[in-house]
C-alpha positions as CSV (number, residue, x, y, z in Angstrom):
1,M,-0.1,0.1,0.1
2,S,1.4,3.3,-0.7
3,D,2.0,6.1,2.2
4,L,-1.5,8.0,1.5
5,V,-1.6,9.5,4.6
6,K,0.1,12.8,5.4
7,A,2.1,12.4,8.6
8,A,4.0,15.2,10.5
9,A,5.8,13.4,12.5
10,P,9.2,11.4,11.6
11,L,8.8,7.9,11.8
12,S,11.3,6.2,14.2
13,C,8.1,4.4,15.1
14,S,4.5,4.0,13.3
15,V,3.0,4.1,16.4
16,F,3.9,7.5,16.9
17,G,3.2,8.1,13.2
18,A,-0.3,6.7,13.3
19,T,-0.7,8.5,16.8
20,E,-0.1,11.7,15.1
21,A,-2.2,10.8,11.5
22,I,-5.1,9.9,13.5
23,G,-5.4,12.2,16.7
24,D,-7.2,12.4,20.0
25,A,-9.9,10.4,21.1
26,W,-12.3,12.3,19.1
27,S,-11.2,11.4,15.8
28,W,-11.0,7.7,17.3
29,L,-14.6,8.2,17.7
30,L,-15.4,9.8,14.3
31,L,-13.6,7.0,12.4
32,S,-15.1,4.1,14.4
33,E,-18.5,6.3,13.8
34,A,-18.0,6.2,10.2
35,I,-16.7,2.4,10.1
36,I,-19.2,0.8,12.4
37,D,-22.4,2.8,11.6
38,D,-21.7,4.4,8.2
39,T,-21.9,7.6,9.8
40,R,-21.2,10.9,7.0
41,R,-22.9,13.7,8.0
42,F,-21.5,16.9,10.2
43,D,-24.9,16.9,12.0
44,A,-25.3,12.9,12.5
45,F,-21.7,13.0,14.3
46,Q,-22.4,16.0,16.3
47,S,-25.9,14.4,17.3
48,R,-24.4,10.8,18.2
49,L,-21.2,12.1,19.7
50,Q,-22.5,15.0,21.7
51,I,-19.7,16.7,20.7
52,A,-18.7,20.6,20.5
53,R,-19.4,21.6,17.0
54,S,-16.1,23.4,16.8
55,T,-14.2,20.4,18.0
56,L,-16.2,18.2,15.5
57,S,-15.3,20.6,12.7
58,A,-11.2,20.4,13.5
59,R,-11.2,17.1,13.8
60,L,-12.9,16.1,10.5
61,S,-10.7,18.9,8.9
62,A,-8.0,17.3,10.4
63,L,-8.9,13.6,9.5
64,C,-9.6,15.0,5.6
65,A,-6.0,17.0,5.5
66,N,-4.3,13.7,7.0
67,G,-6.0,11.4,4.0
68,L,-8.2,9.1,6.6
69,M,-11.5,10.8,5.1
70,V,-13.0,13.3,2.0
71,Q,-15.4,15.6,2.1
72,D,-17.6,15.2,-0.9
73,G,-20.6,18.1,-0.7
74,R,-22.2,17.5,2.6
75,D,-20.6,13.9,3.5
76,Y,-17.6,13.0,5.1
77,T,-16.5,9.2,4.1
78,L,-13.5,7.5,4.7
79,T,-10.5,6.7,2.2
80,A,-9.2,3.4,2.1
81,A,-6.3,4.4,5.0
82,G,-9.7,5.3,7.2
83,A,-11.4,2.4,6.5
84,D,-8.3,0.2,7.5
85,F,-8.4,1.7,11.0
86,F,-11.2,-1.1,11.4
87,T,-8.3,-2.8,12.9
88,C,-7.8,-0.4,15.9
89,A,-11.1,0.3,16.3
90,M,-11.6,-3.9,16.8
91,T,-9.0,-4.3,19.6
92,A,-10.1,-1.0,21.5
93,M,-13.6,-2.6,21.8
94,A,-12.1,-5.6,22.6
95,W,-10.3,-4.6,25.5
96,G,-13.2,-2.0,26.6
97,D,-15.5,-5.5,26.8
98,R,-13.0,-7.2,29.0
99,W,-11.8,-4.8,31.4
100,C,-14.5,-1.8,31.1
101,L,-17.7,-3.5,32.0
102,D,-17.9,-4.4,35.4
103,G,-20.5,-7.7,34.3
104,A,-22.9,-5.5,32.1
105,A,-23.4,-6.7,28.6
106,A,-21.4,-5.8,25.6
107,P,-23.1,-2.1,24.5
108,T,-22.3,-3.1,21.0
109,R,-22.6,-6.9,19.6
110,V,-20.3,-7.8,17.0
111,A,-21.6,-10.9,14.9
112,H,-19.4,-12.8,12.5
113,L,-21.2,-13.6,9.6
114,G,-19.5,-16.6,8.9
115,C,-19.6,-18.5,12.4
116,R,-21.4,-17.4,15.4
117,D,-23.7,-14.9,17.2
118,Q,-21.4,-12.7,19.0
119,I,-17.4,-12.4,18.7
120,R,-14.4,-10.4,19.8
121,G,-11.5,-9.4,17.4
122,E,-8.4,-10.7,18.2
123,L,-4.7,-9.8,16.5
124,R,-2.9,-13.6,15.2
125,C,0.1,-13.5,13.7
126,A,-0.3,-14.3,9.8
127,A,2.7,-17.1,9.7
128,C,0.9,-19.2,12.7
129,N,-2.2,-18.1,13.0
130,E,-1.9,-18.3,16.8
131,V,-3.0,-15.0,19.2
132,V,-0.2,-12.3,19.6
133,L,0.6,-11.8,23.2
134,A,3.4,-8.7,24.3
135,R,5.7,-11.4,26.0
136,D,5.9,-13.3,22.7
137,V,7.0,-10.6,20.5
138,S,10.6,-9.4,20.2
139,F,11.5,-5.6,18.4
140,S,14.4,-5.0,16.1
141,R,15.7,-1.7,17.9
142,R,13.8,0.9,20.1
143,P,12.5,3.8,18.0
144,E,15.1,7.1,18.6
145,A,14.3,9.4,21.7
146,L,12.0,12.6,20.3
147,E,14.1,15.9,20.7
148,S,11.3,17.6,21.5
149,A,7.4,17.5,22.8
150,G,7.1,18.3,19.2
151,A,3.3,17.8,18.0
152,A,2.1,16.3,20.9
153,A,2.7,19.4,22.7
154,R,0.5,21.9,20.3
155,H,-2.6,20.1,21.0
156,R,-4.9,20.2,24.1
157,A,-5.7,16.9,25.7
158,P,-9.8,16.1,24.9
159,N,-11.8,16.2,28.6
160,L,-11.7,12.1,28.6
161,D,-15.0,12.4,30.4
162,L,-17.5,13.3,28.1
163,L,-16.7,10.4,25.9
164,Q,-18.8,8.3,27.3
165,R,-21.9,11.1,27.8
166,P,-24.2,9.8,24.6
167,R,-24.0,6.1,25.2
168,R,-22.2,3.5,26.4
169,S,-19.4,2.2,24.3
170,S,-16.6,-0.1,24.9
171,I,-14.0,1.9,22.2
172,A,-15.0,5.3,24.4
173,A,-13.8,3.4,27.5
174,T,-10.6,2.5,26.2
175,L,-10.1,5.6,25.2
176,Q,-10.9,7.1,28.3
177,V,-7.3,5.1,29.2
178,I,-5.2,6.2,26.0
179,G,-7.3,8.9,24.1
180,D,-4.6,11.6,24.3
181,R,-1.4,11.2,22.6
182,W,1.0,11.3,25.8
183,S,-0.9,8.5,27.4
184,A,-0.5,6.8,23.8
185,L,3.1,7.3,23.7
186,I,3.7,6.2,27.2
187,I,1.9,2.9,26.8
188,R,4.2,2.7,23.2
189,E,7.1,2.9,25.6
190,L,6.0,0.8,28.4
191,F,5.7,-2.0,25.6
192,Y,9.0,-1.6,24.4
193,G,10.7,-2.1,28.2
194,S,10.7,1.5,29.6
195,M,10.0,1.6,33.2
196,R,11.7,4.2,35.3
197,F,10.8,8.1,35.0
198,E,14.0,9.1,33.4
199,D,13.5,6.4,30.5
200,F,10.1,8.2,29.9
201,L,11.6,11.6,30.1
202,R,14.8,10.9,27.7
203,H,12.8,8.8,25.4
204,L,9.6,10.9,24.5
205,G,11.1,14.4,25.4
206,I,7.9,15.2,27.4
207,A,7.5,17.6,30.4
208,S,7.9,16.4,34.0
209,N,4.7,17.7,35.5
210,I,2.9,15.8,32.3
211,L,4.5,12.8,32.8
212,S,3.9,12.7,36.0
213,Q,0.1,13.3,35.8
214,R,-0.5,10.7,33.0
215,L,1.6,7.8,34.6
216,Q,-0.7,8.6,38.0
217,R,-3.8,8.1,35.5
218,L,-2.3,5.1,34.3
219,V,-1.6,3.7,37.7
220,D,-5.2,4.9,38.9
221,H,-6.7,2.9,35.7
222,G,-4.9,-0.4,36.8
223,I,-2.6,-0.5,33.6
224,V,0.7,-0.1,35.4
225,G,1.7,-0.3,38.9
226,K,4.4,1.8,41.2
227,H,7.1,-0.6,42.3
228,P,9.8,0.8,44.5
229,Y,13.5,0.6,43.7
230,Q,15.2,3.1,45.8
231,T,14.3,4.4,48.9
232,R,16.8,7.4,49.3
233,P,15.3,9.3,47.4
234,P,12.4,7.4,46.6
235,R,12.2,5.9,43.2
236,H,9.7,3.6,41.5
237,E,9.7,1.9,38.3
238,Y,6.3,1.7,36.4
239,R,5.4,-2.0,35.2
240,L,2.8,-3.2,33.2
241,T,-0.3,-5.1,34.9
242,A,-1.9,-7.9,33.6
243,K,-4.7,-5.5,32.3
244,G,-1.8,-3.3,31.1
245,L,-0.4,-6.5,29.2
246,D,-3.8,-7.5,27.6
247,L,-3.9,-3.5,26.3
248,Y,-1.0,-4.5,23.8
249,P,-3.2,-5.4,20.5
250,V,-4.4,-1.7,20.6
251,P,-0.8,-0.2,20.3
252,L,0.2,-3.4,17.9
253,S,-2.9,-2.6,15.8
254,M,-1.8,1.2,15.6
255,L,1.9,-0.2,14.5
256,A,0.5,-2.1,11.9
257,W,-1.8,0.3,10.5
258,G,1.0,3.3,10.1
259,D,3.6,0.9,8.7
260,R,0.8,0.1,6.0
261,W,-0.1,3.7,5.5
262,L,3.0,5.7,6.7
263,A,6.2,3.5,6.1
264,S,6.5,3.4,2.2
265,G,6.8,-0.4,2.6
266,Q,9.9,0.2,4.8
267,P,8.7,-0.5,8.4
268,P,11.1,1.4,11.1
269,V,10.9,-1.1,13.5
270,R,10.2,-4.9,12.9
271,L,8.5,-7.2,14.8
272,A,9.3,-10.8,15.5
273,H,6.9,-13.5,16.8
274,L,9.2,-15.9,19.0
275,R,6.3,-18.5,18.9
276,C,7.1,-19.3,15.1
277,D,10.5,-17.2,14.7
278,A,8.9,-15.4,11.9
279,V,8.2,-11.7,10.9
280,L,5.2,-10.7,13.0
281,T,2.0,-9.6,10.5
282,P,-0.5,-9.4,12.8
283,R,-3.5,-10.4,11.5
284,L,-7.4,-9.4,12.9
285,S,-9.2,-12.3,13.3
286,C,-12.6,-13.5,14.9
287,S,-12.3,-14.8,18.4
288,E,-14.2,-18.3,17.7
289,C,-13.2,-20.0,14.6
290,A,-9.6,-17.9,14.4
291,R,-10.5,-16.7,10.7
292,P,-9.4,-13.3,9.2
293,I,-12.3,-10.8,9.7
294,T,-12.9,-7.5,7.6
295,R,-15.7,-5.1,8.1
296,A,-17.6,-6.6,5.1
297,D,-17.6,-9.9,7.4
298,V,-19.2,-8.5,10.5
299,S,-22.8,-6.9,11.9
300,F,-22.6,-4.4,14.8
301,E,-25.7,-4.3,16.8
302,H,-26.2,-1.5,19.8
303,R,-27.8,-2.9,22.4
304,D,-28.7,0.9,24.1
């Protein structure tokens, strides 16, 4: 696939490129609405998400500028790159279903037209068809450290509490954890092995006060745990919990999307699947029959 998306960020890692090209939580939800429910009109997006009209206009303009949507009269339609965001939406929905419902039924039922009534999307290795787990993946190199805060600093973080306002959504629940740029990039760093405060500062070029705030949010959400490694002065390592490790398909799907649409055929970080020793190509699959799925293979039913 060609690099149709206009990404401002240098591609030392496709997760960073995807984060910049896609945008924040509101952009995620706009793309998800377009993919799942074929929403196209400005007023329909505004009604369904109850998003401020100025915010909606800005996000739609950015998605068009970055090649994920095109405006055709009154309609905003997905490009091939925007439609390919389906995998990211499905992995975010699956994590929200598992960790954010407190025993309630999933707000959106996903049916695989080929096998069973209700499924979740999961990432499997294209070579061996095994489910991809974070501990089973190695990477060719770490991304280069960011020299400055860059584009992420120019965007005000969205008010994540507003994402669930119109109706319950497992995607929105996931985005309440990862839906601002810094949180997404900190989670990327955790999967690359960063654990100490100084590691995040060095690799992300993030202000220390913002880093402290985002790390504490991830602790509060149960994504990472704090583990002391020094007492005088007190210092902690931040390690992914089981809940945090299970989030891996979301940044992995973003990395794969960025590799396809931003990297001009040259992924900046290559992954290997340790269970089969093959280059890892993650493939969205049905949780029940393990066959690959695309948007055309599934239907969605909102419960409320």
